[in-house]
N, C-alpha and C positions, 0 to 999 in steps of 0.2 A: 346753335350759335345765334345770338341776337344781332340786330343791325349795327349796334355800337362796336361789338367785337369784330364783325366783318369789316367795318370801316377802318378800324385800327389795323387789322391784318393787311388790308389793301394799302394803307399808308406806309406800313413797314416795308412791304414788298416794293412799292414805288421808290422809297428811299434807298433801298438796296440796289435797285436798278440804276438810279441816278448816280450813286457812289461808284458802281462798277463802271459805268460809262465815263465818269470823270477820271478814274484811275487809268483806264485804257487811253484816254486822250493825253494824259500827262506822260504815261510811259511811251506812247508813240512819239510825242514831241522830243523826249530825251533820246530815243533810239534813232530817229531820222537825223536829228542834228548831230548826235554823237557819231553815228556811222559816217555821215558826210564829213565831219571833222577828221576822222581817221583816214578816210579816202583822200582828203585834201592834203593831209600830212604826208601820206605815202607818195602822192603825186609831187609834192614839193621836194621830198627826198630824192625822187627820180630826177627832177630838174637839176638839183645840186650835183648829182652824180654825173650828169651830162654837161656840167659847166654853165648852166643857164640860170637866169635870175628867178628867184621865187616870188618877187614882188607882185606879179599879176595874180598869184594864187592867195596872197596874204589877206586880201579883203574877203574872199570867200571863206577862208579859214576863220577870220574874225567873226563873220556873221554866224557861222555854224557854232562856234564857241559861245557866242553871246546867246544863241538860241538854247544851248544846253543850260546856260546859267539861268535864263528866264524860266525854263521848264522846271529846273530845280527849285527856284524861288516860288513858283506856282505850287509845287508840291508842299513846300513849307506853309504857304498861306492857306492851303487846304486844311491843315491842322488848326490854324487860328479860326478859320470859318466854322469848323465843327465845334470848337470850344464855345464860340459865341452862340451857336444854335443850341448847344447843350445847356448853356446858361439860361436861354430863353425857356426851354422846356422844363428845367428844374427850378426855375425861379418861383418863389412863393409870393413875390410882390407883383401883383397884377399891373400896377401903374408903371413899373420899370420895364415891362415886357416890350413895349413899343421901342424904347431906346435900344434894348438888347437885340431885338429883331432888326433894327436899322443897322446896327453894327455888324450883325451876321450877314445882312445883304451886302453891305459895303465890302466885306472880305470875300464874299462869294464872287461879286463882280470883279474884284481885283484879281482873284485867281483866274477867272475866265479871260480877262484881258491879258494877263501874263502868258497864259497858254496860247492865246491867239497870236500874240507878238512873237512867241517862240516859233510858231508855224510860219509867220511872216519872215522871220530871220532865215528860215530854211529856203523860202522862195527867193529872197534877195541873194542869199549865198549861192543858190543855183545860178541865178542870173550873173553874178560876179564870176562864177566858175566858167560859164559859157563865154563870157567876155575874155577871161584869162586864156582859155584855149584858143580863141580867135587871135589874140595878140601874140601868141607864141609861134604862129605859122609864118 
């Protein structure tokens, strides 16, 4: 195996590693926000059964729901990102590669931002949940 083939194989493995990590981050964002939303809904149902207001829990539920939405949106932008990078690799026009690479980078950073915001919604939702529990006593 020559140096060029070895470099190619290393690049492929690095790409697979990055994609695996991205998929884990996106799945985690959906799971933590989705699980928290289900728990908040169950808690709200319990409050209704005991004749209490669910309004303190509503903000936490909204944050978790929005977190799921952002994670789902980030999953979609992952597809767009990969399409743009594929265009860069398969493009025969050398002059247009800079523009295609720039668009790929834009979508990559958009995906990262959406995923990070999804995690932030989980943290904010947890804070709202703690506040809601305190207001019910």
